[in-house]
mmCIF file of the N, C-alpha and C atoms, coordinates in Angstrom:
data_MODEL
# 
_entry.id   MODEL 
# 
loop_
_atom_site.group_PDB 
_atom_site.id 
_atom_site.type_symbol 
_atom_site.label_atom_id 
_atom_site.label_alt_id 
_atom_site.label_comp_id 
_atom_site.label_asym_id 
_atom_site.label_entity_id 
_atom_site.label_seq_id 
_atom_site.pdbx_PDB_ins_code 
_atom_site.Cartn_x 
_atom_site.Cartn_y 
_atom_site.Cartn_z 
_atom_site.occupancy 
_atom_site.B_iso_or_equiv 
_atom_site.pdbx_formal_charge 
_atom_site.auth_seq_id 
_atom_site.auth_comp_id 
_atom_site.auth_asym_id 
_atom_site.auth_atom_id 
_atom_site.pdbx_PDB_model_num 
ATOM 1   N N  . LEU A 1 1  ? 81.860  137.882 96.821  1.00 0.00 ? 1  LEU A N  1 
ATOM 2   C CA . LEU A 1 1  ? 82.970  137.520 95.973  1.00 0.00 ? 1  LEU A CA 1 
ATOM 3   C C  . LEU A 1 1  ? 83.995  136.746 96.777  1.00 0.00 ? 1  LEU A C  1 
ATOM 4   N N  . SER A 1 2  ? 84.392  135.611 96.271  1.00 0.00 ? 2  SER A N  1 
ATOM 5   C CA . SER A 1 2  ? 85.400  134.817 96.985  1.00 0.00 ? 2  SER A CA 1 
ATOM 6   C C  . SER A 1 2  ? 86.794  135.190 96.487  1.00 0.00 ? 2  SER A C  1 
ATOM 7   N N  . GLN A 1 3  ? 87.723  135.067 97.393  1.00 0.00 ? 3  GLN A N  1 
ATOM 8   C CA . GLN A 1 3  ? 89.106  135.400 97.067  1.00 0.00 ? 3  GLN A CA 1 
ATOM 9   C C  . GLN A 1 3  ? 89.766  134.233 96.348  1.00 0.00 ? 3  GLN A C  1 
ATOM 10  N N  . PRO A 1 4  ? 90.605  134.476 95.340  1.00 0.00 ? 4  PRO A N  1 
ATOM 11  C CA . PRO A 1 4  ? 91.286  133.372 94.655  1.00 0.00 ? 4  PRO A CA 1 
ATOM 12  C C  . PRO A 1 4  ? 92.314  132.726 95.581  1.00 0.00 ? 4  PRO A C  1 
ATOM 13  N N  . ASN A 1 5  ? 92.572  131.464 95.331  1.00 0.00 ? 5  ASN A N  1 
ATOM 14  C CA . ASN A 1 5  ? 93.587  130.760 96.122  1.00 0.00 ? 5  ASN A CA 1 
ATOM 15  C C  . ASN A 1 5  ? 94.966  131.303 95.786  1.00 0.00 ? 5  ASN A C  1 
ATOM 16  N N  . ILE A 1 6  ? 95.739  131.573 96.828  1.00 0.00 ? 6  ILE A N  1 
ATOM 17  C CA . ILE A 1 6  ? 97.087  132.104 96.648  1.00 0.00 ? 6  ILE A CA 1 
ATOM 18  C C  . ILE A 1 6  ? 98.074  130.992 97.001  1.00 0.00 ? 6  ILE A C  1 
ATOM 19  N N  . HIS A 1 7  ? 98.999  130.737 96.096  1.00 0.00 ? 7  HIS A N  1 
ATOM 20  C CA . HIS A 1 7  ? 99.975  129.672 96.317  1.00 0.00 ? 7  HIS A CA 1 
ATOM 21  C C  . HIS A 1 7  ? 101.389 130.225 96.248  1.00 0.00 ? 7  HIS A C  1 
ATOM 22  N N  . LYS A 1 8  ? 102.208 129.805 97.194  1.00 0.00 ? 8  LYS A N  1 
ATOM 23  C CA . LYS A 1 8  ? 103.653 130.016 97.109  1.00 0.00 ? 8  LYS A CA 1 
ATOM 24  C C  . LYS A 1 8  ? 104.212 128.637 96.822  1.00 0.00 ? 8  LYS A C  1 
ATOM 25  N N  . VAL A 1 9  ? 104.944 128.517 95.733  1.00 0.00 ? 9  VAL A N  1 
ATOM 26  C CA . VAL A 1 9  ? 105.381 127.200 95.285  1.00 0.00 ? 9  VAL A CA 1 
ATOM 27  C C  . VAL A 1 9  ? 106.867 127.195 95.002  1.00 0.00 ? 9  VAL A C  1 
ATOM 28  N N  . GLY A 1 10 ? 107.512 126.099 95.382  1.00 0.00 ? 10 GLY A N  1 
ATOM 29  C CA . GLY A 1 10 ? 108.925 125.903 95.074  1.00 0.00 ? 10 GLY A CA 1 
ATOM 30  C C  . GLY A 1 10 ? 109.125 124.530 94.464  1.00 0.00 ? 10 GLY A C  1 
ATOM 31  N N  . PHE A 1 11 ? 109.968 124.458 93.457  1.00 0.00 ? 11 PHE A N  1 
ATOM 32  C CA . PHE A 1 11 ? 110.293 123.194 92.795  1.00 0.00 ? 11 PHE A CA 1 
ATOM 33  C C  . PHE A 1 11 ? 111.804 123.032 92.854  1.00 0.00 ? 11 PHE A C  1 
ATOM 34  N N  . THR A 1 12 ? 112.259 121.856 93.253  1.00 0.00 ? 12 THR A N  1 
ATOM 35  C CA . THR A 1 12 ? 113.689 121.640 93.357  1.00 0.00 ? 12 THR A CA 1 
ATOM 36  C C  . THR A 1 12 ? 114.074 120.278 92.781  1.00 0.00 ? 12 THR A C  1 
ATOM 37  N N  . ALA A 1 13 ? 115.268 120.226 92.256  1.00 0.00 ? 13 ALA A N  1 
ATOM 38  C CA . ALA A 1 13 ? 115.818 118.987 91.707  1.00 0.00 ? 13 ALA A CA 1 
ATOM 39  C C  . ALA A 1 13 ? 117.318 118.996 91.994  1.00 0.00 ? 13 ALA A C  1 
ATOM 40  N N  . THR A 1 14 ? 117.799 117.967 92.684  1.00 0.00 ? 14 THR A N  1 
ATOM 41  C CA . THR A 1 14 ? 119.209 117.925 93.047  1.00 0.00 ? 14 THR A CA 1 
ATOM 42  C C  . THR A 1 14 ? 120.056 117.384 91.901  1.00 0.00 ? 14 THR A C  1 
ATOM 43  N N  . LYS A 1 15 ? 121.349 117.531 92.028  1.00 0.00 ? 15 LYS A N  1 
ATOM 44  C CA . LYS A 1 15 ? 122.274 117.063 90.996  1.00 0.00 ? 15 LYS A CA 1 
ATOM 45  C C  . LYS A 1 15 ? 122.279 115.542 90.873  1.00 0.00 ? 15 LYS A C  1 
ATOM 46  N N  . LYS A 1 16 ? 121.706 114.849 91.840  1.00 0.00 ? 16 LYS A N  1 
ATOM 47  C CA . LYS A 1 16 ? 121.607 113.392 91.764  1.00 0.00 ? 16 LYS A CA 1 
ATOM 48  C C  . LYS A 1 16 ? 120.750 112.965 90.566  1.00 0.00 ? 16 LYS A C  1 
ATOM 49  N N  . LEU A 1 17 ? 119.853 113.848 90.125  1.00 0.00 ? 17 LEU A N  1 
ATOM 50  C CA . LEU A 1 17 ? 118.980 113.535 88.985  1.00 0.00 ? 17 LEU A CA 1 
ATOM 51  C C  . LEU A 1 17 ? 119.727 113.524 87.665  1.00 0.00 ? 17 LEU A C  1 
ATOM 52  N N  . GLY A 1 18 ? 120.788 114.290 87.582  1.00 0.00 ? 18 GLY A N  1 
ATOM 53  C CA . GLY A 1 18 ? 121.525 114.357 86.325  1.00 0.00 ? 18 GLY A CA 1 
ATOM 54  C C  . GLY A 1 18 ? 121.963 115.778 86.031  1.00 0.00 ? 18 GLY A C  1 
ATOM 55  N N  . ASN A 1 19 ? 122.225 116.013 84.763  1.00 0.00 ? 19 ASN A N  1 
ATOM 56  C CA . ASN A 1 19 ? 122.722 117.335 84.365  1.00 0.00 ? 19 ASN A CA 1 
ATOM 57  C C  . ASN A 1 19 ? 121.597 118.379 84.395  1.00 0.00 ? 19 ASN A C  1 
ATOM 58  N N  . ALA A 1 20 ? 121.923 119.611 84.067  1.00 0.00 ? 20 ALA A N  1 
ATOM 59  C CA . ALA A 1 20 ? 120.972 120.719 84.155  1.00 0.00 ? 20 ALA A CA 1 
ATOM 60  C C  . ALA A 1 20 ? 119.752 120.498 83.261  1.00 0.00 ? 20 ALA A C  1 
ATOM 61  N N  . VAL A 1 21 ? 119.953 119.871 82.114  1.00 0.00 ? 21 VAL A N  1 
ATOM 62  C CA . VAL A 1 21 ? 118.839 119.628 81.195  1.00 0.00 ? 21 VAL A CA 1 
ATOM 63  C C  . VAL A 1 21 ? 117.809 118.723 81.859  1.00 0.00 ? 21 VAL A C  1 
ATOM 64  N N  . LYS A 1 22 ? 118.270 117.647 82.489  1.00 0.00 ? 22 LYS A N  1 
ATOM 65  C CA . LYS A 1 22 ? 117.357 116.713 83.165  1.00 0.00 ? 22 LYS A CA 1 
ATOM 66  C C  . LYS A 1 22 ? 116.688 117.363 84.363  1.00 0.00 ? 22 LYS A C  1 
ATOM 67  N N  . ARG A 1 23 ? 117.433 118.132 85.124  1.00 0.00 ? 23 ARG A N  1 
ATOM 68  C CA . ARG A 1 23 ? 116.862 118.800 86.299  1.00 0.00 ? 23 ARG A CA 1 
ATOM 69  C C  . ARG A 1 23 ? 115.784 119.793 85.879  1.00 0.00 ? 23 ARG A C  1 
ATOM 70  N N  . ASN A 1 24 ? 116.051 120.559 84.830  1.00 0.00 ? 24 ASN A N  1 
ATOM 71  C CA . ASN A 1 24 ? 115.057 121.530 84.349  1.00 0.00 ? 24 ASN A CA 1 
ATOM 72  C C  . ASN A 1 24 ? 113.819 120.843 83.788  1.00 0.00 ? 24 ASN A C  1 
ATOM 73  N N  . ARG A 1 25 ? 114.026 119.715 83.118  1.00 0.00 ? 25 ARG A N  1 
ATOM 74  C CA . ARG A 1 25 ? 112.881 118.958 82.592  1.00 0.00 ? 25 ARG A CA 1 
ATOM 75  C C  . ARG A 1 25 ? 112.009 118.453 83.735  1.00 0.00 ? 25 ARG A C  1 
ATOM 76  N N  . ALA A 1 26 ? 112.635 117.983 84.794  1.00 0.00 ? 26 ALA A N  1 
ATOM 77  C CA . ALA A 1 26 ? 111.891 117.500 85.960  1.00 0.00 ? 26 ALA A CA 1 
ATOM 78  C C  . ALA A 1 26 ? 111.060 118.629 86.570  1.00 0.00 ? 26 ALA A C  1 
ATOM 79  N N  . LYS A 1 27 ? 111.652 119.800 86.693  1.00 0.00 ? 27 LYS A N  1 
ATOM 80  C CA . LYS A 1 27 ? 110.926 120.933 87.273  1.00 0.00 ? 27 LYS A CA 1 
ATOM 81  C C  . LYS A 1 27 ? 109.789 121.390 86.357  1.00 0.00 ? 27 LYS A C  1 
ATOM 82  N N  . ARG A 1 28 ? 110.006 121.341 85.048  1.00 0.00 ? 28 ARG A N  1 
ATOM 83  C CA . ARG A 1 28 ? 108.941 121.702 84.106  1.00 0.00 ? 28 ARG A CA 1 
ATOM 84  C C  . ARG A 1 28 ? 107.748 120.759 84.233  1.00 0.00 ? 28 ARG A C  1 
ATOM 85  N N  . ARG A 1 29 ? 108.041 119.459 84.371  1.00 0.00 ? 29 ARG A N  1 
ATOM 86  C CA . ARG A 1 29 ? 106.969 118.475 84.510  1.00 0.00 ? 29 ARG A CA 1 
ATOM 87  C C  . ARG A 1 29 ? 106.179 118.712 85.797  1.00 0.00 ? 29 ARG A C  1 
ATOM 88  N N  . MET A 1 30 ? 106.886 119.003 86.880  1.00 0.00 ? 30 MET A N  1 
ATOM 89  C CA . MET A 1 30 ? 106.206 119.259 88.155  1.00 0.00 ? 30 MET A CA 1 
ATOM 90  C C  . MET A 1 30 ? 105.362 120.526 88.076  1.00 0.00 ? 30 MET A C  1 
ATOM 91  N N  . ARG A 1 31 ? 105.893 121.564 87.417  1.00 0.00 ? 31 ARG A N  1 
ATOM 92  C CA . ARG A 1 31 ? 105.136 122.812 87.261  1.00 0.00 ? 31 ARG A CA 1 
ATOM 93  C C  . ARG A 1 31 ? 103.851 122.586 86.468  1.00 0.00 ? 31 ARG A C  1 
ATOM 94  N N  . ALA A 1 32 ? 103.933 121.797 85.408  1.00 0.00 ? 32 ALA A N  1 
ATOM 95  C CA . ALA A 1 32 ? 102.763 121.525 84.570  1.00 0.00 ? 32 ALA A CA 1 
ATOM 96  C C  . ALA A 1 32 ? 101.688 120.792 85.372  1.00 0.00 ? 32 ALA A C  1 
ATOM 97  N N  . ILE A 1 33 ? 102.099 119.835 86.169  1.00 0.00 ? 33 ILE A N  1 
ATOM 98  C CA . ILE A 1 33 ? 101.142 119.090 86.984  1.00 0.00 ? 33 ILE A CA 1 
ATOM 99  C C  . ILE A 1 33 ? 100.537 120.002 88.049  1.00 0.00 ? 33 ILE A C  1 
ATOM 100 N N  . PHE A 1 34 ? 101.357 120.842 88.654  1.00 0.00 ? 34 PHE A N  1 
ATOM 101 C CA . PHE A 1 34 ? 100.841 121.766 89.662  1.00 0.00 ? 34 PHE A CA 1 
ATOM 102 C C  . PHE A 1 34 ? 99.834  122.725 89.030  1.00 0.00 ? 34 PHE A C  1 
ATOM 103 N N  . ARG A 1 35 ? 100.137 123.228 87.842  1.00 0.00 ? 35 ARG A N  1 
ATOM 104 C CA . ARG A 1 35 ? 99.256  124.170 87.163  1.00 0.00 ? 35 ARG A CA 1 
ATOM 105 C C  . ARG A 1 35 ? 97.880  123.557 86.918  1.00 0.00 ? 35 ARG A C  1 
ATOM 106 N N  . GLU A 1 36 ? 97.843  122.261 86.576  1.00 0.00 ? 36 GLU A N  1 
ATOM 107 C CA . GLU A 1 36 ? 96.569  121.585 86.340  1.00 0.00 ? 36 GLU A CA 1 
ATOM 108 C C  . GLU A 1 36 ? 95.749  121.466 87.616  1.00 0.00 ? 36 GLU A C  1 
ATOM 109 N N  . SER A 1 37 ? 96.418  121.271 88.748  1.00 0.00 ? 37 SER A N  1 
ATOM 110 C CA . SER A 1 37 ? 95.725  121.015 90.005  1.00 0.00 ? 37 SER A CA 1 
ATOM 111 C C  . SER A 1 37 ? 95.530  122.247 90.867  1.00 0.00 ? 37 SER A C  1 
ATOM 112 N N  . SER A 1 38 ? 96.205  123.332 90.573  1.00 0.00 ? 38 SER A N  1 
ATOM 113 C CA . SER A 1 38 ? 96.200  124.490 91.466  1.00 0.00 ? 38 SER A CA 1 
ATOM 114 C C  . SER A 1 38 ? 94.818  125.093 91.743  1.00 0.00 ? 38 SER A C  1 
ATOM 115 N N  . PRO A 1 39 ? 93.869  125.092 90.800  1.00 0.00 ? 39 PRO A N  1 
ATOM 116 C CA . PRO A 1 39 ? 92.561  125.655 91.152  1.00 0.00 ? 39 PRO A CA 1 
ATOM 117 C C  . PRO A 1 39 ? 91.856  124.892 92.276  1.00 0.00 ? 39 PRO A C  1 
ATOM 118 N N  . SER A 1 40 ? 92.200  123.615 92.465  1.00 0.00 ? 40 SER A N  1 
ATOM 119 C CA . SER A 1 40 ? 91.552  122.789 93.486  1.00 0.00 ? 40 SER A CA 1 
ATOM 120 C C  . SER A 1 40 ? 92.287  122.803 94.821  1.00 0.00 ? 40 SER A C  1 
ATOM 121 N N  . LEU A 1 41 ? 93.406  123.488 94.907  1.00 0.00 ? 41 LEU A N  1 
ATOM 122 C CA . LEU A 1 41 ? 94.209  123.463 96.123  1.00 0.00 ? 41 LEU A CA 1 
ATOM 123 C C  . LEU A 1 41 ? 93.894  124.636 97.037  1.00 0.00 ? 41 LEU A C  1 
ATOM 124 N N  . LYS A 1 42 ? 94.036  124.395 98.325  1.00 0.00 ? 42 LYS A N  1 
ATOM 125 C CA . LYS A 1 42 ? 93.886  125.462 99.304  1.00 0.00 ? 42 LYS A CA 1 
ATOM 126 C C  . LYS A 1 42 ? 95.061  126.413 99.192  1.00 0.00 ? 42 LYS A C  1 
ATOM 127 N N  . SER A 1 43 ? 94.857  127.637 99.654  1.00 0.00 ? 43 SER A N  1 
ATOM 128 C CA . SER A 1 43 ? 95.950  128.604 99.682  1.00 0.00 ? 43 SER A CA 1 
ATOM 129 C C  . SER A 1 43 ? 97.031  128.103 100.623 1.00 0.00 ? 43 SER A C  1 
ATOM 130 N N  . GLY A 1 44 ? 98.278  128.381 100.284 1.00 0.00 ? 44 GLY A N  1 
ATOM 131 C CA . GLY A 1 44 ? 99.368  127.960 101.149 1.00 0.00 ? 44 GLY A CA 1 
ATOM 132 C C  . GLY A 1 44 ? 100.680 127.875 100.408 1.00 0.00 ? 44 GLY A C  1 
ATOM 133 N N  . SER A 1 45 ? 101.672 127.351 101.108 1.00 0.00 ? 45 SER A N  1 
ATOM 134 C CA . SER A 1 45 ? 103.010 127.178 100.545 1.00 0.00 ? 45 SER A CA 1 
ATOM 135 C C  . SER A 1 45 ? 103.238 125.710 100.228 1.00 0.00 ? 45 SER A C  1 
ATOM 136 N N  . TYR A 1 46 ? 103.838 125.458 99.087  1.00 0.00 ? 46 TYR A N  1 
ATOM 137 C CA . TYR A 1 46 ? 104.093 124.100 98.633  1.00 0.00 ? 46 TYR A CA 1 
ATOM 138 C C  . TYR A 1 46 ? 105.530 124.000 98.143  1.00 0.00 ? 46 TYR A C  1 
ATOM 139 N N  . VAL A 1 47 ? 106.196 122.890 98.487  1.00 0.00 ? 47 VAL A N  1 
ATOM 140 C CA . VAL A 1 47 ? 107.547 122.622 97.999  1.00 0.00 ? 47 VAL A CA 1 
ATOM 141 C C  . VAL A 1 47 ? 107.542 121.222 97.411  1.00 0.00 ? 47 VAL A C  1 
ATOM 142 N N  . PHE A 1 48 ? 108.000 121.102 96.182  1.00 0.00 ? 48 PHE A N  1 
ATOM 143 C CA . PHE A 1 48 ? 108.040 119.814 95.491  1.00 0.00 ? 48 PHE A CA 1 
ATOM 144 C C  . PHE A 1 48 ? 109.488 119.469 95.163  1.00 0.00 ? 48 PHE A C  1 
ATOM 145 N N  . VAL A 1 49 ? 109.854 118.221 95.455  1.00 0.00 ? 49 VAL A N  1 
ATOM 146 C CA . VAL A 1 49 ? 111.217 117.748 95.222  1.00 0.00 ? 49 VAL A CA 1 
ATOM 147 C C  . VAL A 1 49 ? 111.156 116.645 94.172  1.00 0.00 ? 49 VAL A C  1 
ATOM 148 N N  . ALA A 1 50 ? 111.918 116.803 93.108  1.00 0.00 ? 50 ALA A N  1 
ATOM 149 C CA . ALA A 1 50 ? 111.937 115.813 92.027  1.00 0.00 ? 50 ALA A CA 1 
ATOM 150 C C  . ALA A 1 50 ? 112.707 114.573 92.456  1.00 0.00 ? 50 ALA A C  1 
ATOM 151 N N  . LYS A 1 51 ? 112.190 113.424 92.065  1.00 0.00 ? 51 LYS A N  1 
ATOM 152 C CA . LYS A 1 51 ? 112.850 112.149 92.307  1.00 0.00 ? 51 LYS A CA 1 
ATOM 153 C C  . LYS A 1 51 ? 113.154 111.494 90.962  1.00 0.00 ? 51 LYS A C  1 
ATOM 154 N N  . VAL A 1 52 ? 114.028 110.497 90.971  1.00 0.00 ? 52 VAL A N  1 
ATOM 155 C CA . VAL A 1 52 ? 114.495 109.863 89.736  1.00 0.00 ? 52 VAL A CA 1 
ATOM 156 C C  . VAL A 1 52 ? 113.343 109.276 88.917  1.00 0.00 ? 52 VAL A C  1 
ATOM 157 N N  . GLY A 1 53 ? 112.336 108.684 89.549  1.00 0.00 ? 53 GLY A N  1 
ATOM 158 C CA . GLY A 1 53 ? 111.231 108.052 88.843  1.00 0.00 ? 53 GLY A CA 1 
ATOM 159 C C  . GLY A 1 53 ? 110.397 108.999 88.008  1.00 0.00 ? 53 GLY A C  1 
ATOM 160 N N  . LEU A 1 54 ? 110.584 110.282 88.183  1.00 0.00 ? 54 LEU A N  1 
ATOM 161 C CA . LEU A 1 54 ? 109.817 111.292 87.456  1.00 0.00 ? 54 LEU A CA 1 
ATOM 162 C C  . LEU A 1 54 ? 110.001 111.183 85.941  1.00 0.00 ? 54 LEU A C  1 
ATOM 163 N N  . PHE A 1 55 ? 111.166 110.745 85.505  1.00 0.00 ? 55 PHE A N  1 
ATOM 164 C CA . PHE A 1 55 ? 111.463 110.689 84.071  1.00 0.00 ? 55 PHE A CA 1 
ATOM 165 C C  . PHE A 1 55 ? 110.773 109.527 83.369  1.00 0.00 ? 55 PHE A C  1 
ATOM 166 N N  . ASP A 1 56 ? 110.554 108.430 84.089  1.00 0.00 ? 56 ASP A N  1 
ATOM 167 C CA . ASP A 1 56 ? 110.024 107.218 83.467  1.00 0.00 ? 56 ASP A CA 1 
ATOM 168 C C  . ASP A 1 56 ? 108.516 107.082 83.581  1.00 0.00 ? 56 ASP A C  1 
ATOM 169 N N  . THR A 1 57 ? 107.866 108.015 84.266  1.00 0.00 ? 57 THR A N  1 
ATOM 170 C CA . THR A 1 57 ? 106.447 107.903 84.559  1.00 0.00 ? 57 THR A CA 1 
ATOM 171 C C  . THR A 1 57 ? 105.615 108.735 83.581  1.00 0.00 ? 57 THR A C  1 
ATOM 172 N N  . LEU A 1 58 ? 104.484 108.175 83.161  1.00 0.00 ? 58 LEU A N  1 
ATOM 173 C CA . LEU A 1 58 ? 103.573 108.888 82.269  1.00 0.00 ? 58 LEU A CA 1 
ATOM 174 C C  . LEU A 1 58 ? 102.905 110.052 82.994  1.00 0.00 ? 58 LEU A C  1 
ATOM 175 N N  . HIS A 1 59 ? 102.500 111.052 82.226  1.00 0.00 ? 59 HIS A N  1 
ATOM 176 C CA . HIS A 1 59 ? 101.880 112.253 82.793  1.00 0.00 ? 59 HIS A CA 1 
ATOM 177 C C  . HIS A 1 59 ? 100.630 111.918 83.619  1.00 0.00 ? 59 HIS A C  1 
ATOM 178 N N  . GLU A 1 60 ? 99.792  111.014 83.115  1.00 0.00 ? 60 GLU A N  1 
ATOM 179 C CA . GLU A 1 60 ? 98.559  110.663 83.807  1.00 0.00 ? 60 GLU A CA 1 
ATOM 180 C C  . GLU A 1 60 ? 98.857  110.039 85.167  1.00 0.00 ? 60 GLU A C  1 
ATOM 181 N N  . LYS A 1 61 ? 99.862  109.170 85.225  1.00 0.00 ? 61 LYS A N  1 
ATOM 182 C CA . LYS A 1 61 ? 100.246 108.520 86.487  1.00 0.00 ? 61 LYS A CA 1 
ATOM 183 C C  . LYS A 1 61 ? 100.813 109.555 87.461  1.00 0.00 ? 61 LYS A C  1 
ATOM 184 N N  . LEU A 1 62 ? 101.619 110.487 86.970  1.00 0.00 ? 62 LEU A N  1 
ATOM 185 C CA . LEU A 1 62 ? 102.159 111.539 87.832  1.00 0.00 ? 62 LEU A CA 1 
ATOM 186 C C  . LEU A 1 62 ? 101.037 112.390 88.407  1.00 0.00 ? 62 LEU A C  1 
ATOM 187 N N  . LEU A 1 63 ? 100.075 112.744 87.570  1.00 0.00 ? 63 LEU A N  1 
ATOM 188 C CA . LEU A 1 63 ? 98.951  113.554 88.023  1.00 0.00 ? 63 LEU A CA 1 
ATOM 189 C C  . LEU A 1 63 ? 98.146  112.812 89.090  1.00 0.00 ? 63 LEU A C  1 
ATOM 190 N N  . GLN A 1 64 ? 97.920  111.538 88.874  1.00 0.00 ? 64 GLN A N  1 
ATOM 191 C CA . GLN A 1 64 ? 97.180  110.715 89.828  1.00 0.00 ? 64 GLN A CA 1 
ATOM 192 C C  . GLN A 1 64 ? 97.927  110.637 91.168  1.00 0.00 ? 64 GLN A C  1 
ATOM 193 N N  . ASP A 1 65 ? 99.222  110.384 91.132  1.00 0.00 ? 65 ASP A N  1 
ATOM 194 C CA . ASP A 1 65 ? 100.030 110.304 92.354  1.00 0.00 ? 65 ASP A CA 1 
ATOM 195 C C  . ASP A 1 65 ? 100.096 111.653 93.058  1.00 0.00 ? 65 ASP A C  1 
ATOM 196 N N  . PHE A 1 66 ? 100.219 112.719 92.281  1.00 0.00 ? 66 PHE A N  1 
ATOM 197 C CA . PHE A 1 66 ? 100.268 114.071 92.814  1.00 0.00 ? 66 PHE A CA 1 
ATOM 198 C C  . PHE A 1 66 ? 98.995  114.369 93.597  1.00 0.00 ? 66 PHE A C  1 
ATOM 199 N N  . LYS A 1 67 ? 97.854  114.049 92.998  1.00 0.00 ? 67 LYS A N  1 
ATOM 200 C CA . LYS A 1 67 ? 96.577  114.303 93.661  1.00 0.00 ? 67 LYS A CA 1 
ATOM 201 C C  . LYS A 1 67 ? 96.421  113.452 94.912  1.00 0.00 ? 67 LYS A C  1 
ATOM 202 N N  . LYS A 1 68 ? 96.881  112.192 94.846  1.00 0.00 ? 68 LYS A N  1 
ATOM 203 C CA . LYS A 1 68 ? 96.772  111.309 96.010  1.00 0.00 ? 68 LYS A CA 1 
ATOM 204 C C  . LYS A 1 68 ? 97.559  111.864 97.196  1.00 0.00 ? 68 LYS A C  1 
ATOM 205 N N  . VAL A 1 69 ? 98.764  112.355 96.931  1.00 0.00 ? 69 VAL A N  1 
ATOM 206 C CA . VAL A 1 69 ? 99.591  112.920 97.990  1.00 0.00 ? 69 VAL A CA 1 
ATOM 207 C C  . VAL A 1 69 ? 98.928  114.148 98.583  1.00 0.00 ? 69 VAL A C  1 
ATOM 208 N N  . LEU A 1 70 ? 98.404  115.014 97.745  1.00 0.00 ? 70 LEU A N  1 
ATOM 209 C CA . LEU A 1 70 ? 97.782  116.243 98.239  1.00 0.00 ? 70 LEU A CA 1 
ATOM 210 C C  . LEU A 1 70 ? 96.455  115.988 98.945  1.00 0.00 ? 70 LEU A C  1 
ATOM 211 N N  . ILE A 1 71 ? 95.734  114.960 98.554  1.00 0.00 ? 71 ILE A N  1 
ATOM 212 C CA . ILE A 1 71 ? 94.511  114.582 99.269  1.00 0.00 ? 71 ILE A CA 1 
ATOM 213 C C  . ILE A 1 71 ? 94.874  114.083 100.665 1.00 0.00 ? 71 ILE A C  1 
ATOM 214 N N  . ASN A 1 72 ? 95.920  113.268 100.752 1.00 0.00 ? 72 ASN A N  1 
ATOM 215 C CA . ASN A 1 72 ? 96.370  112.774 102.065 1.00 0.00 ? 72 ASN A CA 1 
ATOM 216 C C  . ASN A 1 72 ? 96.823  113.911 102.958 1.00 0.00 ? 72 ASN A C  1 
ATOM 217 N N  . ALA A 1 73 ? 97.372  114.966 102.351 1.00 0.00 ? 73 ALA A N  1 
ATOM 218 C CA . ALA A 1 73 ? 97.824  116.138 103.113 1.00 0.00 ? 73 ALA A CA 1 
ATOM 219 C C  . ALA A 1 73 ? 96.658  117.087 103.405 1.00 0.00 ? 73 ALA A C  1 
ATOM 220 N N  . LYS A 1 74 ? 95.456  116.743 102.934 1.00 0.00 ? 74 LYS A N  1 
ATOM 221 C CA . LYS A 1 74 ? 94.241  117.543 103.150 1.00 0.00 ? 74 LYS A CA 1 
ATOM 222 C C  . LYS A 1 74 ? 94.379  118.976 102.605 1.00 0.00 ? 74 LYS A C  1 
ATOM 223 N N  . THR A 1 75 ? 94.930  119.090 101.409 1.00 0.00 ? 75 THR A N  1 
ATOM 224 C CA . THR A 1 75 ? 95.098  120.415 100.803 1.00 0.00 ? 75 THR A CA 1 
ATOM 225 C C  . THR A 1 75 ? 94.130  120.665 99.651  1.00 0.00 ? 75 THR A C  1 
ATOM 226 N N  . PHE A 1 76 ? 93.344  119.667 99.244  1.00 0.00 ? 76 PHE A N  1 
ATOM 227 C CA . PHE A 1 76 ? 92.349  119.880 98.204  1.00 0.00 ? 76 PHE A CA 1 
ATOM 228 C C  . PHE A 1 76 ? 91.113  120.520 98.798  1.00 0.00 ? 76 PHE A C  1 
ATOM 229 N N  . THR A 1 77 ? 90.523  121.461 98.073  1.00 0.00 ? 77 THR A N  1 
ATOM 230 C CA . THR A 1 77 ? 89.312  122.131 98.569  1.00 0.00 ? 77 THR A CA 1 
ATOM 231 C C  . THR A 1 77 ? 88.071  121.388 98.123  1.00 0.00 ? 77 THR A C  1 
# 
């Protein structure tokens, strides 16, 4: 029996992004993308920081960029 991957995850959005509604929306989007990719990730700690471009980007493009960054970091199993 293999052990499930364990993730410690943090999502942050600074006030530079806008008001609380925008910051929370950014974190929700990042959480959704992480949830889709988490079964393929190695166990470990992850911290994601929201940037302004997050609001204007389509979900598919965010997912693609997210995976590219994590592949470069060698965290995909």
